[in-house]
PAMARMAR-949691 format. One line per field, with one value per residue: residue number from 1; chain; x, y, z of N, C-alpha, C, CB in turn. Coordinates in nm, 3 decimals. Glycine has a CB too. Example, Ala and Ser with C-alpha at 12.3 -4.5 7.8 and 13.67 -1.06 7.14 Angstrom:
# residues 2
nr c(1, 2)
kette c(A, A)
npx c(1.319, 1.285)
npy c(-0.569, -0.225)
npz c(0.780, 0.708)
capx c(1.230, 1.367)
capy c(-0.450, -0.106)
capz c(0.780, 0.714)
cpx c(1.320, 1.290)
cpy c(-0.330, 0.003)
cpz c(0.780, 0.787)
cbpx c(1.131, 1.408)
cbpy c(-0.447, -0.060)
cbpz c(0.905, 0.572)
# end
This chain:
# residues 103
nr c(1, 2, 3, 4, 5, 6, 7, 8, 9, 10, 11, 12, 13, 14, 15, 16, 17, 18, 19, 20, 21, 22, 23, 24, 25, 26, 27, 28, 29, 30, 31, 32, 33, 34, 35, 36, 37, 38, 39, 40, 41, 42, 43, 44, 45, 46, 47, 48, 49, 50, 51, 52, 53, 54, 55, 56, 57, 58, 59, 60, 61, 62, 63, 64, 65, 66, 67, 68, 69, 70, 71, 72, 73, 74, 75, 76, 77, 78, 79, 80, 81, 82, 83, 84, 85, 86, 87, 88, 89, 90, 91, 92, 93, 94, 95, 96, 97, 98, 99, 100, 101, 102, 103)
kette c(A, A, A, A, A, A, A, A, A, A, A, A, A, A, A, A, A, A, A, A, A, A, A, A, A, A, A, A, A, A, A, A, A, A, A, A, A, A, A, A, A, A, A, A, A, A, A, A, A, A, A, A, A, A, A, A, A, A, A, A, A, A, A, A, A, A, A, A, A, A, A, A, A, A, A, A, A, A, A, A, A, A, A, A, A, A, A, A, A, A, A, A, A, A, A, A, A, A, A, A, A, A, A)
npx c(-1.107, -0.866, -0.487, -0.204, 0.045, 0.429, 0.766, 1.099, 1.401, 1.632, 1.482, 1.396, 1.628, 1.686, 1.541, 1.549, 1.749, 1.625, 1.512, 1.296, 1.063, 1.011, 1.052, 0.798, 0.606, 0.638, 0.573, 0.279, 0.189, 0.178, -0.100, -0.264, -0.220, -0.309, -0.546, -0.554, -0.351, -0.236, -0.147, 0.073, 0.339, 0.368, 0.641, 0.808, 0.642, 0.316, 0.291, 0.479, 0.579, 0.622, 0.686, 0.717, 0.845, 0.941, 1.251, 1.336, 1.266, 1.026, 1.002, 0.817, 0.638, 0.334, 0.154, -0.104, -0.248, -0.165, -0.220, -0.041, 0.158, 0.458, 0.726, 1.034, 1.279, 1.462, 1.564, 1.711, 1.716, 1.964, 2.017, 1.871, 1.830, 1.995, 1.901, 1.623, 1.701, 1.821, 1.611, 1.436, 1.590, 1.590, 1.347, 1.228, 1.336, 1.205, 0.957, 0.945, 1.017, 0.772, 0.578, 0.672, 0.601, 0.309, 0.215)
npy c(-0.533, -0.384, -0.321, -0.408, -0.210, -0.196, -0.172, -0.200, -0.254, -0.146, 0.049, 0.203, 0.327, 0.457, 0.665, 0.789, 0.964, 1.148, 1.496, 1.673, 1.741, 1.565, 1.315, 1.328, 1.342, 1.049, 0.933, 0.984, 0.865, 0.591, 0.538, 0.588, 0.388, 0.170, 0.113, 0.160, 0.051, 0.000, 0.291, 0.514, 0.452, 0.159, -0.053, -0.246, -0.501, -0.565, -0.558, -0.460, -0.087, 0.243, 0.531, 0.898, 1.164, 1.457, 1.506, 1.240, 0.895, 0.638, 0.290, -0.002, -0.315, -0.509, -0.722, -0.896, -1.149, -1.176, -0.929, -0.730, -0.432, -0.331, -0.156, -0.111, 0.009, 0.324, 0.591, 0.839, 0.994, 0.916, 0.685, 0.508, 0.304, 0.131, 0.066, -0.032, -0.271, -0.377, -0.439, -0.619, -0.825, -0.939, -1.006, -1.266, -1.305, -1.062, -1.150, -1.372, -1.253, -1.083, -1.287, -1.355, -1.136, -1.154, -1.372)
npz c(0.181, 0.338, 0.284, 0.433, 0.495, 0.488, 0.561, 0.472, 0.641, 0.491, 0.343, 0.545, 0.642, 0.417, 0.406, 0.610, 0.520, 0.379, 0.319, 0.572, 0.469, 0.255, 0.391, 0.513, 0.327, 0.227, 0.459, 0.417, 0.240, 0.306, 0.444, 0.200, 0.032, 0.165, 0.090, -0.191, -0.337, -0.608, -0.650, -0.825, -1.090, -1.283, -1.243, -1.482, -1.400, -1.263, -0.998, -0.913, -0.816, -0.848, -0.686, -0.748, -0.538, -0.591, -0.684, -0.600, -0.580, -0.469, -0.405, -0.448, -0.354, -0.440, -0.317, -0.361, -0.285, -0.023, 0.076, 0.109, 0.103, 0.013, 0.099, -0.056, -0.156, -0.237, -0.495, -0.671, -0.982, -1.106, -1.003, -1.047, -1.245, -1.170, -0.870, -0.981, -1.084, -0.855, -0.686, -0.866, -0.879, -0.647, -0.584, -0.504, -0.241, -0.113, -0.137, 0.063, 0.282, 0.319, 0.311, 0.597, 0.740, 0.716, 0.856)
capx c(-1.006, -0.731, -0.394, -0.093, 0.181, 0.568, 0.890, 1.215, 1.513, 1.712, 1.430, 1.406, 1.777, 1.715, 1.434, 1.607, 1.825, 1.542, 1.479, 1.183, 0.933, 1.001, 0.994, 0.630, 0.502, 0.658, 0.449, 0.165, 0.172, 0.113, -0.257, -0.345, -0.181, -0.366, -0.688, -0.557, -0.208, -0.181, -0.098, 0.232, 0.367, 0.421, 0.761, 0.820, 0.562, 0.184, 0.306, 0.641, 0.552, 0.736, 0.604, 0.784, 0.857, 1.016, 1.341, 1.346, 1.133, 1.017, 0.975, 0.717, 0.601, 0.225, 0.136, -0.245, -0.287, -0.177, -0.258, 0.041, 0.233, 0.597, 0.842, 1.179, 1.382, 1.450, 1.659, 1.731, 1.731, 2.101, 2.059, 1.735, 1.820, 2.058, 1.790, 1.523, 1.761, 1.865, 1.482, 1.414, 1.681, 1.554, 1.181, 1.213, 1.391, 1.105, 0.851, 0.948, 0.990, 0.614, 0.500, 0.700, 0.503, 0.181, 0.206)
capy c(-0.577, -0.315, -0.385, -0.364, -0.138, -0.257, -0.118, -0.283, -0.172, -0.068, 0.156, 0.284, 0.400, 0.552, 0.742, 0.885, 1.062, 1.245, 1.578, 1.646, 1.742, 1.440, 1.220, 1.342, 1.281, 0.953, 0.863, 1.017, 0.735, 0.472, 0.540, 0.591, 0.276, 0.047, 0.123, 0.186, -0.022, 0.042, 0.414, 0.500, 0.408, 0.048, -0.073, -0.401, -0.555, -0.489, -0.542, -0.356, 0.014, 0.370, 0.692, 1.002, 1.262, 1.555, 1.418, 1.098, 0.800, 0.513, 0.155, -0.093, -0.428, -0.523, -0.863, -0.936, -1.282, -1.185, -0.802, -0.649, -0.316, -0.377, -0.044, -0.187, 0.086, 0.454, 0.625, 0.937, 0.978, 0.895, 0.567, 0.456, 0.190, 0.048, 0.002, -0.128, -0.399, -0.472, -0.502, -0.744, -0.969, -0.979, -1.049, -1.392, -1.279, -0.973, -1.223, -1.449, -1.141, -1.028, -1.373, -1.374, -1.056, -1.208, -1.461)
capz c(0.284, 0.310, 0.242, 0.523, 0.482, 0.557, 0.481, 0.478, 0.708, 0.391, 0.298, 0.656, 0.633, 0.287, 0.412, 0.725, 0.482, 0.289, 0.375, 0.675, 0.387, 0.137, 0.483, 0.559, 0.228, 0.221, 0.544, 0.398, 0.108, 0.350, 0.483, 0.078, -0.010, 0.212, 0.014, -0.328, -0.355, -0.722, -0.692, -0.850, -1.200, -1.269, -1.307, -1.513, -1.366, -1.222, -0.887, -0.907, -0.845, -0.798, -0.689, -0.705, -0.465, -0.637, -0.774, -0.551, -0.609, -0.367, -0.489, -0.323, -0.445, -0.384, -0.302, -0.374, -0.208, 0.102, 0.093, 0.164, 0.043, 0.074, 0.067, -0.031, -0.168, -0.309, -0.555, -0.759, -1.125, -1.160, -0.983, -1.088, -1.320, -1.060, -0.797, -1.023, -1.107, -0.768, -0.641, -0.959, -0.853, -0.501, -0.590, -0.391, -0.071, -0.074, -0.099, 0.179, 0.396, 0.306, 0.399, 0.713, 0.839, 0.671, 0.964)
cpx c(-0.896, -0.621, -0.301, 0.000, 0.307, 0.644, 0.999, 1.310, 1.582, 1.627, 1.395, 1.500, 1.772, 1.649, 1.479, 1.657, 1.763, 1.538, 1.354, 1.069, 0.917, 0.980, 0.834, 0.551, 0.519, 0.547, 0.311, 0.084, 0.086, -0.031, -0.331, -0.356, -0.264, -0.489, -0.684, -0.398, -0.159, -0.173, 0.035, 0.210, 0.419, 0.569, 0.777, 0.724, 0.416, 0.229, 0.423, 0.592, 0.632, 0.639, 0.703, 0.758, 0.951, 1.145, 1.374, 1.223, 1.157, 0.960, 0.890, 0.654, 0.429, 0.190, -0.025, -0.301, -0.282, -0.182, -0.157, 0.104, 0.347, 0.700, 0.955, 1.284, 1.342, 1.558, 1.631, 1.727, 1.833, 2.104, 1.959, 1.705, 1.877, 1.985, 1.704, 1.578, 1.789, 1.712, 1.423, 1.475, 1.662, 1.403, 1.165, 1.227, 1.254, 0.965, 0.833, 0.937, 0.846, 0.567, 0.533, 0.604, 0.363, 0.130, 0.218)
cpy c(-0.472, -0.404, -0.332, -0.313, -0.160, -0.178, -0.213, -0.180, -0.092, 0.050, 0.256, 0.401, 0.484, 0.667, 0.834, 0.986, 1.159, 1.366, 1.614, 1.653, 1.628, 1.346, 1.219, 1.306, 1.120, 0.879, 0.901, 0.935, 0.614, 0.456, 0.518, 0.457, 0.165, 0.017, 0.101, 0.131, 0.000, 0.198, 0.428, 0.457, 0.259, 0.045, -0.240, -0.481, -0.490, -0.458, -0.485, -0.206, 0.104, 0.471, 0.804, 1.114, 1.362, 1.466, 1.264, 0.993, 0.671, 0.411, 0.054, -0.177, -0.446, -0.649, -0.863, -1.024, -1.253, -1.034, -0.692, -0.542, -0.335, -0.254, -0.119, -0.106, 0.247, 0.469, 0.761, 0.892, 0.904, 0.735, 0.463, 0.320, 0.069, 0.005, -0.077, -0.267, -0.460, -0.528, -0.615, -0.831, -1.029, -1.020, -1.157, -1.377, -1.169, -1.069, -1.316, -1.350, -1.100, -1.121, -1.379, -1.235, -1.076, -1.266, -1.436)
cpz c(0.251, 0.333, 0.377, 0.467, 0.542, 0.487, 0.521, 0.567, 0.605, 0.341, 0.402, 0.664, 0.500, 0.296, 0.497, 0.654, 0.397, 0.375, 0.468, 0.566, 0.312, 0.283, 0.496, 0.432, 0.210, 0.331, 0.474, 0.296, 0.195, 0.371, 0.302, 0.036, 0.047, 0.142, -0.133, -0.346, -0.508, -0.773, -0.755, -1.013, -1.182, -1.312, -1.339, -1.492, -1.312, -1.071, -0.806, -0.934, -0.774, -0.763, -0.670, -0.611, -0.495, -0.718, -0.732, -0.633, -0.485, -0.439, -0.387, -0.414, -0.369, -0.412, -0.238, -0.278, -0.071, 0.176, 0.181, 0.049, 0.100, 0.036, 0.045, -0.057, -0.210, -0.383, -0.603, -0.878, -1.159, -1.114, -0.999, -1.130, -1.220, -0.975, -0.821, -1.051, -0.965, -0.700, -0.727, -0.921, -0.716, -0.489, -0.482, -0.255, -0.042, -0.030, 0.020, 0.287, 0.409, 0.379, 0.547, 0.774, 0.833, 0.796, 1.107)
cbpx c(-0.954, -0.707, -0.353, -0.039, 0.167, 0.613, 0.934, 1.277, 1.621, 1.757, 1.328, 1.431, 1.917, 1.676, 1.315, 1.720, 1.928, 1.384, 1.496, 1.167, 0.922, 1.179, 1.054, 0.579, 0.521, 0.793, 0.442, 0.172, 0.367, 0.165, -0.311, -0.289, -0.049, -0.390, -0.753, -0.599, -0.222, -0.245, -0.100, 0.327, 0.454, 0.344, 0.879, 0.911, 0.625, 0.024, 0.280, 0.782, 0.437, 0.857, 0.484, 0.808, 0.873, 1.058, 1.476, 1.321, 1.134, 0.931, 1.134, 0.586, 0.733, 0.138, 0.266, -0.265, -0.193, -0.067, -0.389, 0.143, 0.182, 0.654, 0.876, 1.204, 1.469, 1.435, 1.691, 1.835, 1.744, 2.233, 2.114, 1.694, 1.902, 2.146, 1.732, 1.455, 1.894, 1.982, 1.380, 1.443, 1.849, 1.582, 1.126, 1.306, 1.600, 1.079, 0.831, 1.071, 1.070, 0.533, 0.509, 0.867, 0.514, 0.190, 0.284)
cbpy c(-0.745, -0.191, -0.354, -0.452, -0.028, -0.421, 0.043, -0.330, -0.263, -0.161, 0.123, 0.207, 0.280, 0.496, 0.680, 0.826, 1.014, 1.191, 1.627, 1.766, 1.853, 1.397, 1.248, 1.513, 1.354, 0.947, 0.923, 1.139, 0.653, 0.444, 0.736, 0.677, 0.265, 0.051, 0.266, 0.358, -0.197, -0.030, 0.492, 0.360, 0.500, -0.039, -0.010, -0.461, -0.617, -0.589, -0.631, -0.403, 0.026, 0.440, 0.714, 1.045, 1.221, 1.659, 1.492, 1.105, 0.724, 0.535, 0.076, 0.000, -0.591, -0.434, -0.937, -0.994, -1.408, -1.272, -0.820, -0.736, -0.174, -0.538, 0.067, -0.310, 0.013, 0.570, 0.535, 1.000, 1.091, 1.008, 0.564, 0.526, 0.211, 0.102, 0.060, -0.077, -0.386, -0.402, -0.398, -0.740, -0.944, -0.853, -1.120, -1.492, -1.179, -0.864, -1.283, -1.537, -1.006, -1.018, -1.503, -1.385, -0.916, -1.314, -1.539)
cbpz c(0.270, 0.396, 0.082, 0.596, 0.511, 0.544, 0.517, 0.318, 0.781, 0.266, 0.224, 0.753, 0.623, 0.153, 0.446, 0.824, 0.429, 0.247, 0.303, 0.815, 0.295, 0.001, 0.615, 0.613, 0.078, 0.228, 0.714, 0.373, 0.038, 0.458, 0.582, -0.031, 0.014, 0.354, 0.032, -0.373, -0.322, -0.807, -0.589, -0.735, -1.261, -1.334, -1.209, -1.450, -1.298, -1.237, -0.863, -1.060, -0.838, -0.928, -0.553, -0.790, -0.360, -0.508, -0.785, -0.370, -0.806, -0.234, -0.541, -0.219, -0.426, -0.415, -0.196, -0.493, -0.237, 0.142, 0.155, 0.236, 0.063, 0.001, 0.184, -0.116, -0.268, -0.227, -0.643, -0.742, -1.190, -1.087, -0.870, -1.187, -1.462, -0.993, -0.760, -1.145, -1.195, -0.657, -0.633, -1.090, -0.865, -0.397, -0.752, -0.410, -0.045, -0.205, -0.192, 0.190, 0.365, 0.158, 0.348, 0.734, 0.822, 0.551, 0.943)
# end
């Protein structure tokens, strides 16, 4: 079964600020992740992933039990650790949001 791919409002706002070619590359990730959600590099946990797009990074969470990939944030190299820490601190909130989307 394919995964559903969703984004958060924060993610959408951050991607809007990307250059057009980078936005297109982000959008091309969505269909790829439906069939293979474990693309990209693992960040701390198997379900927490990142994909690099030039100097930018996009972060997503994979929920196998509800078959959802949730894009939650972006960063560049200089604020990468801050972004990873923020996402890690809000795993429970992201999980609740994904569960609402699944219903």
